[in-house]
N, C-alpha and C positions, 0 to 999 in steps of 0.2 A: 504494500500500500504506500502511496506517495505521501509526502509531508502535507500537513494542513496548508492550504493555499498554494500548493505546488501544481505542476502540470503532469499530464500523463506522458511520461518520457517515451514509452513504447510508441504511442500514437504519433507524437511529434517527430520522432526519429523516422518513422515510416513516411510521414508527410514530407519531411525534408529530403529523404533519399529518392523518392519517386521521380521528381523532375530531373534529378542529376543522373539517374541511371537510364532514363529514357523509356519509351512506351513498350519496348520489347521485353522488359524485365518486370516480373510480377513481384510486388513488395507487399507482404502480409504478415499477420501475427499468428494465424493458425493455418495448418495445411488441411487439404481436403482430398477427396478421391480422384480429383482431376489433375493432380500434381504432374504426372508425366506429360500431359497436354499443355502445361503452363511453364515449361522450362525456358529460360532460367527463372527460378523463383528464389526470392530472398525472404527469409523468415526472421522477424525481429521479436524477441521476447525478453522481458525483464525477468531476471532470476532472483530467487529469494536470498538476496545478500545486499549489502550496502547499508544505507541508513539515511537519516535526515536530521535537521536541527529542530524539528517539531513546529517550525514556523514557515520558512520559505525555501531553504536550500535543500535540495534532494540529491543524494549520492546513489545513483542506480548502477547496478551491474546488468549489462544487457548482452545477451547472446545474439549473434548475427550468423545465421546459417545460410549458405548458398547451396542450392540444388541445381545441378546442370547435367546435361547429357554426357559430358566428358570430364575427366579429371582436370585437363588443361583449362577447360572453360570455367569450371568451378574455382580453380585456383586463381585464375586471372580476375574474375569478378570479385572474389574475396579480397584480393590485393587492391583493386580499385576502390572498394568500399572502405577498406582500412585507410587508404590515403585520403579519401574524402572526409572520413570522421576525424582523423587526427589533424588534418590541415585546414579544412574548411568549416567543419561544424563548430569547432572551438571558437568562441567569441561571436557566434552568429545568433540571430534571433529567428525563430520559426514559430508560426502560429502564436501561441501565448507563452512560448518558452524562450529563455535566454540560456544558451549553453556556455558555461564558463570554463569548463575544463574537461578534456577527454584524454583517456589513457588506455593502453592495451593491458588487459589482465592476462589473456591467453591469445597469442597471435594465430592467424589463420592456419589451420591444419586439417588434414583429412579426418573425418569423423565417420564411424560406421553407420550404415543405413541398410535396412532389411531388403530394399528393392535394388537388385544388382543392375537394373536398367538405367540407373542414374548415379551421380556422385555427389557427396555432401562434404563441404568444407566449412568449418565453423571457427568463430573467434568470440572472445568475451571482452567487452569494453567497460570501463568505469566512466560514467558520464555524470557530471555535475550540472544541475540546471536549477533555475528558479523562474517564477512567473515574470513576464515582461512588465 
């Protein structure tokens, strides 16, 4: 749960990523049965870690998983996202959020997935935000 008066970091990161990744990349928080037809897909989910100051500042740990048809495609898209988050998200305002600091907890790496018809590369980021 986000801090009182804070923003939904999951939603705002998804909104921020969509125009930067373009119309051919699906960005969502939950996967569904049509995943194979929607590649590449980027899944953004807040994980149960981090914290807040109880007022405005939110420190979220966010998993970003990339699903693609090939290993190379998943790795390349994950690297692009990492660059965007570390270089462009930091200090930006999106929707109702100001992103003050972004760091990598776990860099992009292959993660297992039960469907062998696609590849999954994931990373975990620490994202500080507060309402605009």
